C-alpha positions as CSV (number, residue, x, y, z in Angstrom):
1,M,-3.0,182.6,-35.8
2,T,-3.9,185.5,-33.4
3,L,-6.7,184.5,-30.9
4,F,-6.8,187.7,-29.1
5,D,-5.2,191.2,-29.0
6,E,-4.1,192.9,-25.9
7,N,-4.5,196.2,-27.4
8,T,-8.1,195.7,-28.6
9,T,-10.8,197.0,-26.3
10,V,-14.3,195.6,-26.5
11,E,-17.1,198.1,-25.9
12,P,-20.4,196.5,-24.4
13,A,-23.4,196.8,-26.5
14,P,-25.6,199.6,-25.5
15,R,-28.5,198.9,-23.2
16,Q,-31.7,199.2,-25.2
17,R,-34.2,201.6,-23.6
18,W,-37.9,200.7,-23.8
19,G,-40.1,202.9,-25.9
20,R,-43.0,204.6,-24.3
21,R,-45.6,202.2,-25.5
22,T,-43.6,199.3,-24.2
23,T,-43.3,200.8,-20.9
24,A,-47.0,201.8,-20.8
25,G,-48.0,198.2,-21.8
26,A,-45.9,196.7,-19.0
27,W,-47.4,199.1,-16.5
28,A,-50.8,198.2,-17.8
29,V,-50.0,194.5,-17.1
30,C,-48.7,195.0,-13.7
31,V,-51.8,197.1,-12.7
32,A,-54.2,194.6,-14.1
33,L,-52.3,191.8,-12.2
34,I,-52.6,193.7,-9.0
35,V,-56.3,194.5,-9.6
36,L,-57.0,190.8,-10.3
37,L,-55.1,189.8,-7.1
38,V,-57.2,192.3,-5.0
39,I,-60.5,191.2,-6.8
40,S,-59.9,187.6,-5.9
41,F,-60.1,188.4,-2.1
42,L,-63.2,190.6,-2.3
43,P,-66.6,189.1,-1.5
44,T,-68.9,188.4,-4.1
45,A,-72.9,188.4,-4.3
46,Y,-73.1,184.9,-6.0
47,V,-72.8,181.3,-5.1
48,I,-72.2,178.1,-7.1
49,Q,-74.8,175.2,-7.6
50,Q,-73.1,171.9,-8.7
51,K,-74.5,168.3,-8.8
52,G,-74.5,166.6,-5.4
53,P,-74.9,162.7,-4.5
54,V,-77.4,160.5,-6.0
55,Y,-79.5,158.2,-4.0
56,N,-81.3,155.3,-5.1
57,T,-84.7,155.0,-3.1
58,L,-84.6,151.3,-3.6
59,G,-81.2,150.8,-2.3
60,T,-79.7,151.7,1.1
61,A,-78.6,154.8,3.0
62,Q,-76.5,155.5,6.1
63,N,-78.4,156.3,9.3
64,A,-77.2,158.6,12.0
65,D,-75.1,155.7,13.3
66,R,-73.4,155.6,9.8
67,E,-75.1,152.0,9.2
68,D,-76.3,151.1,5.9
69,V,-80.1,150.4,6.3
70,P,-82.9,150.5,3.7
71,L,-83.9,153.9,2.3
72,I,-87.5,152.8,2.4
73,S,-88.7,150.3,5.1
74,V,-92.3,149.4,5.5
75,D,-94.0,147.6,8.3
76,D,-97.5,146.2,8.8
77,A,-97.7,145.5,4.9
78,E,-96.2,142.9,2.5
79,T,-93.3,144.1,0.5
80,Y,-91.8,142.7,-2.7
81,P,-88.1,142.6,-4.4
82,T,-87.1,145.5,-6.5
83,A,-84.4,145.8,-9.2
84,G,-82.7,148.8,-11.1
85,S,-82.9,152.0,-9.4
86,L,-85.1,155.2,-9.0
87,D,-82.7,157.7,-8.3
88,L,-83.3,161.1,-6.4
89,L,-80.8,163.6,-7.3
90,T,-79.4,166.4,-5.0
91,V,-77.6,169.8,-5.6
92,Q,-74.7,171.2,-3.5
93,V,-74.3,174.9,-3.0
94,V,-70.6,176.0,-2.9
95,G,-70.6,179.3,-0.7
96,N,-72.8,181.2,1.8
97,R,-73.0,184.4,3.4
98,E,-70.0,183.9,5.5
99,R,-67.8,182.7,2.8
100,T,-68.7,183.5,-0.9
101,P,-66.8,181.8,-3.8
102,S,-64.0,183.9,-5.3
103,W,-64.1,185.5,-8.6
104,Y,-61.7,182.8,-9.9
105,E,-64.3,180.0,-8.7
106,L,-67.2,182.0,-10.3
107,A,-65.4,182.3,-13.7
108,A,-64.6,178.5,-13.7
109,A,-68.2,177.7,-12.8
110,W,-69.5,179.9,-15.5
111,F,-67.9,177.9,-18.3
112,D,-68.9,174.5,-16.8
113,P,-72.4,173.3,-17.9
114,S,-72.7,171.2,-15.0
115,R,-72.5,174.1,-12.7
116,A,-74.4,177.4,-12.3
117,V,-73.8,180.9,-10.8
118,V,-76.7,182.2,-9.0
119,P,-77.2,185.4,-6.9
120,I,-76.8,184.7,-3.3
121,D,-80.2,186.1,-2.3
122,S,-81.9,183.3,-4.2
123,I,-80.4,180.7,-2.0
124,F,-79.8,182.5,1.2
125,P,-82.5,185.0,1.6
126,A,-81.5,188.3,3.2
127,G,-82.0,188.3,7.0
128,Q,-81.9,184.4,7.1
129,T,-78.9,182.8,8.7
130,T,-77.2,179.6,7.4
131,E,-78.6,177.9,10.5
132,Q,-82.2,179.1,9.9
133,R,-81.8,178.0,6.3
134,N,-80.9,174.5,7.4
135,E,-83.6,174.2,9.8
136,D,-86.1,175.2,7.0
137,S,-84.5,172.7,4.7
138,V,-85.1,169.9,7.3
139,R,-88.7,170.8,7.8
140,L,-89.1,170.7,4.0
141,M,-87.6,167.4,3.7
142,V,-89.7,165.9,6.5
143,D,-92.8,167.4,4.9
144,S,-92.2,166.2,1.5
145,Q,-91.5,162.6,2.9
146,K,-94.9,162.8,4.6
147,E,-96.7,164.0,1.4
148,A,-94.9,161.5,-0.8
149,T,-96.1,158.5,1.4
150,A,-99.7,160.1,1.4
151,A,-99.4,160.3,-2.4
152,A,-98.2,156.7,-3.0
153,L,-100.6,155.1,-0.4
154,S,-103.5,156.9,-1.8
155,E,-102.5,155.8,-5.4
156,L,-102.6,152.2,-3.8
157,G,-106.1,152.4,-2.6
158,Y,-105.2,153.2,1.0
159,D,-107.3,155.5,3.2
160,V,-105.1,158.5,4.5
161,E,-106.6,160.9,7.0
162,T,-105.0,164.3,7.1
163,H,-104.7,167.1,10.0
164,P,-103.1,170.5,10.2
165,S,-100.1,170.3,12.6
166,V,-98.5,173.2,14.4
167,Y,-95.0,173.5,13.0
168,S,-93.8,176.7,14.9
169,V,-95.4,179.4,17.2
170,S,-94.4,183.0,16.9
171,P,-92.9,184.5,20.1
172,G,-95.4,186.9,21.7
173,S,-98.3,185.8,19.3
174,A,-101.8,185.1,20.3
175,A,-101.2,181.4,20.3
176,E,-98.0,181.5,22.3
177,G,-98.6,179.5,25.6
178,L,-101.7,178.0,24.1
179,L,-100.4,176.1,21.2
180,E,-97.1,173.9,20.7
181,N,-94.9,172.5,18.1
182,G,-96.5,169.3,17.0
183,D,-99.9,169.8,18.1
184,L,-102.6,168.4,15.8
185,I,-105.8,170.6,15.1
186,L,-108.8,168.3,15.1
187,T,-111.6,171.0,14.8
188,V,-112.0,174.7,14.6
189,D,-115.1,176.2,16.0
190,G,-116.7,172.9,16.1
191,E,-116.0,172.0,12.5
192,P,-113.5,169.2,11.5
193,A,-110.2,170.5,10.3
194,S,-108.5,168.4,7.7
195,Q,-106.7,170.8,5.5
196,L,-104.6,173.9,6.3
197,T,-107.0,176.2,4.6
198,D,-109.7,174.9,7.3
199,V,-107.8,176.8,10.1
200,S,-106.9,180.0,8.3
201,D,-110.3,180.4,6.6
202,R,-112.2,180.2,10.0
203,I,-109.8,182.3,11.7
204,A,-110.4,185.0,8.9
205,A,-114.2,184.6,9.0
206,G,-114.4,185.2,12.7
207,A,-113.0,188.8,12.0
208,G,-111.4,188.9,15.6
209,D,-113.8,186.7,17.6
210,P,-112.2,184.0,19.9
211,V,-111.4,180.7,18.0
212,A,-112.1,177.5,19.8
213,M,-109.8,174.6,18.8
214,T,-109.7,170.9,19.7
215,I,-106.1,169.7,19.7
216,E,-104.2,166.5,20.1
217,R,-101.0,166.8,22.2
218,S,-99.0,163.8,23.1
219,G,-102.0,161.5,22.3
220,Q,-104.4,163.3,24.5
221,E,-107.3,165.8,23.2
222,Q,-107.7,169.2,24.9
223,A,-109.7,172.3,24.0
224,V,-108.2,175.7,23.7
225,E,-109.4,179.1,22.8
226,I,-107.3,182.0,21.0
227,T,-108.3,185.4,20.3
228,P,-106.7,186.4,17.0
229,R,-104.9,189.6,16.3
230,Q,-105.0,191.8,13.4
231,E,-101.6,192.4,11.9
232,D,-100.1,193.5,8.5
233,V,-99.0,190.8,6.4
234,N,-97.5,191.7,3.0
235,G,-99.3,195.0,3.1
236,E,-102.6,193.4,3.9
237,Q,-104.3,193.5,7.2
238,R,-105.3,190.1,8.3
239,W,-106.5,188.2,11.5
240,I,-103.9,185.7,12.6
241,V,-102.9,183.8,15.5
242,G,-99.3,183.6,14.9
243,I,-98.6,179.8,13.9
244,Q,-97.0,178.0,11.0
245,L,-98.7,174.9,9.9
246,M,-97.8,171.7,8.1
247,T,-100.2,168.9,7.1
248,D,-99.8,165.8,9.2
249,F,-101.1,162.3,8.3
250,D,-102.6,159.3,9.8
251,F,-101.1,156.6,7.8
252,P,-102.7,152.9,7.8
253,I,-99.2,151.2,7.6
254,D,-95.8,152.4,8.8
255,V,-93.4,153.7,6.1
256,D,-90.1,154.8,7.1
257,L,-87.8,157.0,4.8
258,Q,-84.1,157.2,5.7
259,L,-82.1,159.9,4.4
260,N,-79.8,161.9,6.5
261,N,-77.9,165.2,5.6
262,V,-80.4,166.0,2.8
263,G,-82.9,168.7,3.0
264,G,-85.6,170.4,0.8
265,P,-88.8,169.0,-1.0
266,S,-87.5,167.9,-4.3
267,A,-87.1,164.4,-3.7
268,G,-91.0,163.9,-3.1
269,M,-91.8,162.2,-6.4
270,M,-89.0,159.8,-6.4
271,F,-89.9,158.9,-2.8
272,A,-93.5,158.1,-3.8
273,L,-92.4,156.1,-6.8
274,G,-90.1,154.0,-4.4
275,I,-92.8,153.4,-2.1
276,I,-95.1,152.1,-4.8
277,D,-92.5,149.8,-6.2
278,V,-91.8,148.3,-2.7
279,L,-95.2,147.8,-2.0
280,T,-96.3,146.2,-5.5
281,P,-95.2,142.8,-7.2
282,G,-92.8,143.1,-10.1
283,E,-90.4,145.7,-11.1
284,L,-91.9,149.3,-11.5
285,N,-88.9,150.4,-13.6
286,G,-88.5,147.1,-15.5
287,G,-84.9,146.8,-13.9
288,Q,-83.8,149.9,-15.5
289,Q,-81.9,152.8,-13.9
290,V,-84.4,155.8,-14.0
291,A,-83.5,159.1,-12.3
292,G,-86.0,162.0,-11.5
293,T,-86.8,164.9,-9.4
294,G,-89.9,167.1,-8.3
295,T,-91.8,168.0,-5.4
296,I,-95.3,166.0,-4.7
297,D,-98.3,166.7,-2.7
298,A,-100.7,164.3,-1.2
299,N,-103.0,164.4,-4.4
300,G,-100.0,163.3,-6.6
301,V,-99.3,166.8,-8.1
302,V,-95.8,167.3,-9.1
303,G,-94.2,170.6,-8.7
304,A,-91.0,172.6,-9.8
305,I,-87.5,172.2,-8.1
306,G,-84.3,174.2,-8.3
307,G,-80.9,173.0,-9.8
308,I,-82.6,170.8,-12.3
309,R,-79.6,171.4,-14.9
310,Q,-77.2,170.3,-12.2
311,K,-79.5,167.1,-11.6
312,L,-79.5,166.3,-15.2
313,Y,-75.8,166.0,-15.2
314,G,-75.8,164.2,-11.9
315,A,-78.3,161.5,-13.2
316,K,-76.1,161.0,-16.3
317,D,-72.8,160.6,-14.5
318,A,-74.6,158.0,-12.3
319,G,-75.6,156.0,-15.2
320,A,-79.3,156.9,-15.6
321,Q,-80.8,156.3,-19.1
322,Y,-84.1,158.0,-18.3
323,F,-85.0,161.1,-16.5
324,L,-88.5,162.3,-15.2
325,A,-88.6,166.0,-15.0
326,P,-91.6,168.4,-13.6
327,E,-93.4,169.9,-16.5
328,S,-93.0,173.2,-14.7
329,N,-89.1,172.9,-15.0
330,C,-89.2,172.2,-18.8
331,N,-88.0,175.7,-19.8
332,E,-84.8,175.2,-17.9
333,V,-84.4,171.5,-19.2
334,V,-84.5,172.4,-23.1
335,G,-81.1,172.9,-24.4
336,H,-79.3,171.6,-21.3
337,V,-79.8,167.7,-21.6
338,P,-76.5,165.8,-21.5
339,D,-75.9,163.3,-24.3
340,G,-77.3,159.8,-23.7
341,L,-80.0,160.8,-21.1
342,R,-83.7,160.8,-22.3
343,V,-86.0,163.2,-20.4
344,F,-89.8,162.9,-20.0
345,S,-92.0,165.7,-18.7
346,V,-94.4,164.9,-15.9
347,A,-97.0,166.9,-14.1
348,T,-98.6,164.3,-12.0
349,L,-97.7,160.8,-10.1
350,D,-99.8,159.2,-12.7
351,D,-97.7,160.8,-15.4
352,S,-94.5,159.3,-13.9
353,L,-96.1,155.9,-13.5
354,A,-97.2,155.9,-17.1
355,V,-93.5,156.5,-18.1
356,L,-92.3,153.7,-15.9
357,D,-95.0,151.5,-17.5
358,A,-93.5,152.2,-21.1
359,I,-90.2,151.6,-19.9
360,R,-90.9,148.4,-18.1
361,D,-93.4,147.0,-21.0
362,G,-91.5,148.1,-24.0
363,G,-94.0,150.7,-24.9
364,D,-94.0,153.7,-27.2
365,L,-91.5,156.1,-25.5
366,D,-92.1,158.5,-28.5
367,A,-95.6,158.9,-27.5
368,L,-94.7,160.3,-24.1
369,A,-94.5,164.0,-23.2
370,T,-91.1,165.5,-23.3
371,C,-89.8,169.0,-22.7
372,A,-90.0,171.4,-25.6
373,A,-89.3,175.1,-25.6
374,S,-92.4,177.3,-24.9
């Protein structure tokens, strides 16, 4: 049996050459990979919104010293035990003007129903730094806590006095050196000032005449006189003194809301409900886990918020069965409700209380307003 033959020459198989189409396809793939690699490092014009931490207004939160303290605490009034939860939701933003998400991150978020890809200008307005945005966010949170406290105490029959308060004074403005941050404006031209419009309307009515104000600073009253200047504001000539105002309140009892590292006004409604629950006998929510969101003003009007789709998923993942959504956000809610979460539409604090009454007392939930496409 012959296993090999010394005189036999074995020729190697000829190397196959790629055809033109195969070569072109290979080059196309290489170019595409290079382009994708380059694009992944290019800045984008978008950021990502995703669900953030959930806080039970009836529970605890960490203070500045990282100690757990009641999220709502009240002095000078009787308080009552609570159960279940009244959860407020938050939204986290991935990216900022200094570091935007990559295209790969945006693609992954696009196919995740719990996240949203939004233009960066809608979150970080042009010309505003991240630090300025954070400062505004803190201011809105402080303001929303005061409005929520006013709404809750008014609902419970307390008398709440209001005064315009100076939040900021523009450099070089007519008010610079005369008004300071935190000043309470008590009167304008001899008339009491209880609303923000009392100040702006009387300045406009004077048409440039000096405006006399009585203010309270550090507990002491004093008189100031400011001469407005006419300036262009959004294409309209207006008489202004160069101040930003927010409403300050004189509360009959001391309500402290403890929530660090969270900004914006969207927790207002849930703050108000939590305060009412703490100050009234029984369990406002029937011991159930209820989540919700919405701004609120001192009159109990609930307003729209951003990132509601992400908050719906945050509520579901936290275990909530019921969700209170601002009526003005309903178009964003329809078609985006996670399975197992029941959403009710509310326009006022009274609407929210009606939902909680039905949940607590086993009422007809089907009779309550829900979000429907307009």
